[in-house]
LUMTI-860231 format. One record per residue: residue in three letters; x, z, y of N, C-alpha, C, O in turn. Coordinates in pm, 1 decimal, padded with zeros to 6 digits, always signed. Example, Ala and Ser with C-alpha at 12.3 -4.5 7.8 and 13.67 -1.06 7.14 Angstrom:
2
ALA_+01319.0_+00780.0_-00569.0_+01230.0_+00780.0_-00450.0_+01320.0_+00780.0_-00330.0_+01423.6_+00846.5_-00331.9;
SER_+01285.0_+00708.0_-00225.0_+01367.0_+00714.0_-00106.0_+01290.0_+00787.0_+00003.0_+01340.9_+00803.9_+00113.8;
This chain:
87
MET_-02475.3_+00490.5_-02772.4_-02370.1_+00441.3_-02698.8_-02241.6_+00481.3_-02730.6_-02230.5_+00601.0_-02703.9;
SER_-02138.9_+00434.5_-02776.0_-02015.7_+00454.9_-02825.5_-01922.6_+00507.2_-02726.5_-01928.1_+00460.6_-02612.7;
ILE_-01857.9_+00576.3_-02747.8_-01743.6_+00651.5_-02727.6_-01639.2_+00610.6_-02573.4_-01610.3_+00670.6_-02469.8;
PRO_-01606.0_+00464.7_-02637.9_-01532.8_+00368.8_-02524.5_-01619.9_+00324.5_-02424.7_-01578.1_+00275.2_-02320.0;
LYS_-01720.6_+00336.8_-02446.5_-01822.1_+00232.7_-02374.3_-01839.4_+00349.6_-02274.7_-01824.0_+00321.9_-02155.8;
LYS_-01862.8_+00448.9_-02301.1_-01916.7_+00579.6_-02245.7_-01794.1_+00609.2_-02127.4_-01820.0_+00630.7_-02009.0;
ILE_-01677.5_+00606.2_-02176.3_-01561.6_+00690.0_-02121.7_-01515.4_+00539.6_-01989.3_-01449.5_+00559.9_-01887.4;
LEU_-01567.4_+00411.3_-02028.1_-01512.8_+00321.2_-01922.3_-01630.0_+00322.3_-01811.6_-01604.9_+00281.2_-01698.3;
GLU_-01772.6_+00374.9_-01849.4_-01834.2_+00380.0_-01762.7_-01813.0_+00541.1_-01678.3_-01864.9_+00557.4_-01567.8;
THR_-01751.9_+00624.9_-01728.7_-01686.3_+00709.0_-01647.2_-01605.0_+00679.6_-01532.5_-01637.5_+00673.9_-01413.9;
TYR_-01500.2_+00663.0_-01584.8_-01398.3_+00609.3_-01478.7_-01434.8_+00513.2_-01405.6_-01394.0_+00513.2_-01289.5;
SER_-01517.6_+00409.1_-01449.6_-01568.9_+00325.0_-01364.8_-01654.3_+00387.7_-01234.3_-01660.6_+00339.7_-01121.2;
ASP_-01706.8_+00488.2_-01276.1_-01803.4_+00566.1_-01184.8_-01700.9_+00634.7_-01067.7_-01706.7_+00618.5_-00945.9;
ILE_-01618.9_+00704.8_-01134.6_-01518.0_+00782.0_-01042.4_-01441.0_+00687.6_-00931.6_-01444.3_+00689.7_-00808.6;
TYR_-01369.3_+00603.0_-01026.2_-01273.8_+00548.8_-00927.8_-01345.1_+00388.3_-00840.4_-01269.0_+00339.7_-00756.6;
PHE_-01444.0_+00335.7_-00856.1_-01556.6_+00257.6_-00809.1_-01659.2_+00274.4_-00825.2_-01728.9_+00211.0_-00904.4;
PRO_-01718.3_+00423.2_-00707.7_-01838.8_+00437.0_-00698.1_-01903.0_+00324.4_-00612.1_-01853.8_+00243.0_-00534.0;
LYS_-02042.4_+00350.5_-00657.7_-02173.5_+00244.9_-00612.0_-02252.9_+00274.9_-00512.9_-02357.9_+00218.0_-00483.2;
LYS_-02182.4_+00401.3_-00440.2_-02296.4_+00437.2_-00313.2_-02177.2_+00495.2_-00204.8_-02107.1_+00593.5_-00228.7;
LYS_-02170.6_+00421.6_-00094.4_-02089.9_+00512.6_-00003.3_-02096.4_+00673.9_+00025.4_-02014.7_+00750.1_+00077.1;
GLU_-02223.7_+00694.1_-00028.1_-02278.5_+00835.3_-00014.8_-02217.6_+00949.4_-00109.0_-02272.5_+01059.2_-00117.2;
HIS_-02104.5_+00918.5_-00177.5_-02004.0_+00932.9_-00323.2_-01890.1_+01016.3_-00230.7_-01841.4_+01128.6_-00243.6;
TYR_-01866.8_+00889.9_-00113.6_-01731.9_+00950.8_-00035.1_-01775.9_+01061.3_+00075.3_-01704.0_+01159.2_+00095.6;
GLU_-01906.9_+01039.6_+00151.3_-01937.7_+01111.8_+00197.2_-01980.4_+01255.7_+00178.4_-01980.2_+01339.0_+00269.1;
ASN_-02019.5_+01279.6_+00044.8_-02065.0_+01385.0_-00011.5_-01939.5_+01471.1_-00023.3_-01927.6_+01592.1_-00004.1;
THR_-01820.2_+01351.7_-00070.7_-01702.5_+01465.2_-00137.3_-01621.1_+01507.3_-00002.5_-01559.5_+01613.5_-00011.9;
GLY_-01611.7_+01430.2_+00135.5_-01509.6_+01455.8_+00201.6_-01437.3_+01347.8_+00256.8_-01418.8_+01322.0_+00375.7;
ASN_-01392.0_+01277.6_+00138.7_-01311.0_+01169.5_+00102.9_-01304.3_+01051.8_+00189.7_-01222.4_+00960.5_+00178.6;
PHE_-01388.3_+01060.6_+00268.5_-01422.8_+00904.3_+00273.8_-01302.2_+00844.3_+00421.6_-01261.7_+00729.1_+00437.0;
LEU_-01277.2_+00939.2_+00490.9_-01206.8_+00955.5_+00620.1_-01069.3_+00920.3_+00576.7_-00999.0_+00829.7_+00621.5;
TYR_-01037.1_+01018.7_+00468.2_-00888.5_+01072.7_+00405.6_-00893.7_+00945.6_+00367.4_-00825.8_+00885.5_+00450.6;
ASP_-00940.1_+00860.9_+00280.3_-00902.1_+00748.8_+00183.9_-00916.4_+00615.0_+00303.2_-00868.4_+00511.7_+00256.7;
THR_-00959.7_+00602.2_+00412.8_-00984.2_+00507.6_+00509.6_-00815.9_+00476.2_+00558.0_-00743.8_+00376.5_+00555.9;
VAL_-00797.9_+00632.1_+00605.3_-00671.4_+00652.1_+00707.3_-00570.9_+00613.5_+00593.4_-00481.0_+00543.7_+00640.3;
MET_-00557.4_+00635.4_+00463.5_-00446.0_+00592.3_+00383.1_-00434.9_+00459.3_+00347.9_-00328.2_+00407.3_+00315.3;
TYR_-00554.3_+00395.3_+00354.0_-00550.0_+00229.8_+00360.9_-00489.9_+00165.2_+00447.9_-00420.1_+00066.7_+00423.9;
VAL_-00512.1_+00217.5_+00568.5_-00435.8_+00182.7_+00716.0_-00309.9_+00189.0_+00708.0_-00229.7_+00097.4_+00726.2;
VAL_-00279.3_+00350.2_+00667.2_-00143.2_+00369.5_+00640.0_-00049.3_+00291.8_+00572.0_+00062.6_+00265.6_+00616.1;
ALA_-00104.3_+00246.6_+00440.7_-00025.9_+00170.2_+00364.2_-00017.6_+00026.1_+00390.2_+00086.0_-00039.1_+00377.6;
TRP_-00139.3_-00024.3_+00429.6_-00167.5_-00139.5_+00457.9_-00010.0_-00182.8_+00546.6_+00071.7_-00269.8_+00516.2;
THR_-00007.9_-00068.4_+00683.8_+00052.3_-00129.0_+00738.4_+00218.3_-00120.1_+00732.0_+00299.7_-00197.5_+00782.4;
ILE_+00239.5_-00009.9_+00660.0_+00368.3_+00022.4_+00597.7_+00383.1_-00121.0_+00524.7_+00443.3_-00209.6_+00585.3;
LEU_+00334.8_-00144.4_+00407.9_+00379.7_-00319.4_+00367.7_+00343.9_-00412.2_+00468.1_+00412.0_-00511.5_+00442.7;
GLY_+00302.8_-00426.0_+00527.8_+00317.6_-00532.1_+00663.0_+00425.1_-00552.2_+00723.5_+00498.5_-00650.9_+00729.7;
PHE_+00432.0_-00403.9_+00789.3_+00572.1_-00394.5_+00828.9_+00698.7_-00448.1_+00758.1_+00772.6_-00534.0_+00806.4;
ALA_+00718.7_-00377.2_+00616.8_+00801.8_-00416.3_+00520.6_+00852.1_-00574.0_+00483.2_+00959.6_-00615.7_+00440.0;
VAL_+00728.2_-00641.5_+00518.7_+00721.0_-00795.9_+00480.1_+00769.5_-00842.1_+00619.3_+00852.9_-00932.5_+00623.5;
TYR_+00734.4_-00800.2_+00706.3_+00751.2_-00889.8_+00848.4_+00940.0_-00885.7_+00853.8_+01017.3_-00974.8_+00889.0;
LEU_+00975.4_-00713.4_+00792.6_+01119.9_-00701.0_+00826.0_+01248.4_-00846.4_+00728.4_+01351.1_-00909.3_+00753.8;
SER_+01135.5_-00828.6_+00601.0_+01214.9_-00887.6_+00506.6_+01187.3_-01058.6_+00555.6_+01227.9_-01148.9_+00482.4;
PHE_+01133.1_-01081.1_+00653.0_+01135.3_-01221.7_+00703.0_+01222.4_-01216.0_+00834.7_+01304.1_-01307.7_+00843.7;
LYS_+01219.9_-01131.3_+00931.3_+01306.7_-01081.3_+01064.4_+01447.1_-01109.3_+01033.7_+01516.6_-01185.2_+01101.3;
CYS_+01497.1_-01029.6_+00903.2_+01628.1_-00999.0_+00861.3_+01741.6_-01099.6_+00802.0_+01864.1_-01108.4_+00793.6;
GLU_+01633.4_-01164.0_+00769.5_+01686.9_-01298.6_+00681.6_+01643.5_-01454.3_+00751.6_+01657.8_-01563.7_+00697.1;
ASN_+01581.0_-01423.9_+00902.1_+01544.5_-01554.6_+00942.3_+01495.1_-01685.0_+00861.0_+01497.4_-01794.8_+00916.5;
LYS_+01446.9_-01669.1_+00718.3_+01412.6_-01768.9_+00659.9_+01360.2_-01675.3_+00535.9_+01379.0_-01553.7_+00532.4;
PHE_+01289.6_-01752.4_+00431.7_+01242.2_-01714.4_+00351.6_+01327.7_-01731.7_+00202.5_+01375.1_-01827.2_+00140.8;
ASP_+01317.0_-01545.1_+00176.3_+01426.3_-01510.3_+00064.1_+01302.6_-01477.9_-00058.9_+01195.5_-01429.8_-00022.1;
MET_+01317.7_-01496.3_-00147.3_+01224.1_-01498.8_-00218.3_+01279.8_-01282.3_-00291.7_+01210.0_-01184.9_-00319.8;
THR_+01374.5_-01297.5_-00291.6_+01407.0_-01141.5_-00313.0_+01396.7_-01018.4_-00257.9_+01386.9_-00902.2_-00297.3;
GLN_+01403.7_-01098.2_-00119.2_+01339.4_-00995.3_-00010.8_+01242.5_-00966.0_+00013.7_+01204.0_-00866.0_+00074.2;
PHE_+01167.3_-01079.1_-00045.5_+01029.7_-01084.7_-00022.3_+00936.9_-00965.6_-00105.2_+00840.1_-00894.5_-00078.4;
LEU_+01018.6_-00986.7_-00210.9_+00922.8_-00966.9_-00335.5_+01011.1_-00771.0_-00334.6_+00968.7_-00672.1_-00394.4;
LEU_+01098.6_-00778.2_-00271.8_+01128.7_-00644.9_-00298.7_+01101.7_-00554.2_-00176.4_+01140.6_-00438.3_-00190.2;
ALA_+01032.9_-00590.7_-00040.9_+00940.6_-00545.2_+00043.6_+00799.5_-00537.1_-00019.0_+00747.2_-00425.7_-00014.3;
LEU_+00730.1_-00636.1_-00076.2_+00641.8_-00641.8_-00115.1_+00595.9_-00503.8_-00249.6_+00499.8_-00427.0_-00246.5;
LEU_+00689.0_-00513.4_-00339.5_+00679.5_-00382.3_-00426.9_+00717.2_-00267.3_-00426.2_+00681.8_-00177.7_-00502.9;
PHE_+00840.1_-00258.3_-00282.9_+00828.0_-00087.4_-00255.4_+00913.1_-00107.5_-00118.5_+01029.4_-00103.2_-00078.5;
ALA_+00762.4_-00135.5_-00065.3_+00779.6_-00121.9_+00052.3_+00799.4_+00010.3_+00159.4_+00800.3_-00017.5_+00279.3;
PRO_+00811.4_+00119.3_+00128.7_+00847.5_+00238.7_+00211.8_+01009.0_+00273.3_+00146.2_+01076.5_+00357.0_+00206.1;
PHE_+01058.0_+00215.0_+00039.8_+01196.1_+00219.3_+00042.5_+01256.8_+00134.5_+00094.0_+01367.9_+00171.6_+00131.9;
TYR_+01213.1_-00050.0_+00128.8_+01260.1_-00110.7_+00166.7_+01311.0_-00100.6_+00355.4_+01408.5_-00131.0_+00424.1;
ILE_+01153.4_-00028.9_+00377.3_+01185.4_+00010.8_+00539.5_+01308.3_+00101.2_+00538.7_+01413.6_+00070.3_+00594.4;
ILE_+01289.7_+00205.9_+00477.2_+01374.4_+00312.4_+00435.8_+01566.5_+00245.6_+00438.5_+01651.5_+00282.0_+00519.9;
TYR_+01581.2_+00172.4_+00355.8_+01712.3_+00069.2_+00334.1_+01738.1_+00034.5_+00477.3_+01825.2_+00097.1_+00537.8;
HIS_+01656.9_-00077.8_+00547.8_+01684.1_-00138.9_+00625.4_+01698.3_-00024.9_+00797.1_+01735.2_-00066.3_+00907.0;
LEU_+01669.4_+00070.0_+00773.6_+01657.7_+00204.7_+00861.2_+01818.3_+00239.7_+00829.8_+01905.2_+00237.2_+00916.9;
ALA_+01835.6_+00264.3_+00725.6_+01968.5_+00296.8_+00700.9_+02087.7_+00238.4_+00724.4_+02182.1_+00291.6_+00782.7;
VAL_+02083.1_+00090.1_+00663.3_+02188.2_-00023.3_+00665.2_+02166.1_-00092.7_+00827.2_+02230.7_-00068.8_+00929.2;
THR_+02082.2_-00160.3_+00812.0_+02072.0_-00255.5_+00948.1_+02014.0_-00239.6_+01086.3_+02011.1_-00324.7_+01175.2;
ARG_+01956.8_-00085.2_+01090.0_+01883.4_-00026.8_+01178.7_+01739.8_-00109.2_+01220.5_+01683.2_-00129.4_+01328.0;
LEU_+01719.0_-00135.6_+01118.9_+01579.5_-00251.2_+01133.5_+01619.5_-00345.0_+01235.1_+01579.3_-00364.6_+01349.8;
CYS_+01753.1_-00423.9_+01129.2_+01758.5_-00539.8_+01174.8_+01756.1_-00587.9_+01329.1_+01718.0_-00696.1_+01373.8;
GLY_+01814.5_-00461.9_+01405.4_+01851.1_-00464.1_+01559.6_+01707.6_-00471.0_+01657.4_+01696.4_-00521.4_+01769.1;
LEU_+01592.6_-00395.2_+01565.8_+01485.4_-00303.9_+01650.5_+01514.3_-00211.1_+01696.2_+01455.5_-00178.5_+01799.3;
MET_+01629.6_-00115.1_+01635.5_+01660.5_-00022.2_+01716.5_+01744.3_+00000.2_+01757.5_+01829.0_+00027.9_+01672.5;
LYS_+01795.4_+00008.9_+01904.8_+01930.7_-00014.5_+01931.5_+02007.4_+00099.2_+01972.2_+02127.2_+00086.9_+01997.5;
């Protein structure tokens, strides 16, 4: 077995485990699940703000929300008070 193939197998086992037991044994399953939910919620809220604040589709705002979601939310919190959601 060549070294690059062994490296690829090692990293694929770490980042893409084949069995759910891998997470259950390390205790990371619940943490990973919660973090995925939080990340998707932040992303969804940022995309929602990009549509709500412009009242139309703006590609620049959409890409900013998609690529820099936490910073996009902080920006709208500071500048536009979340486009009127906070009164």
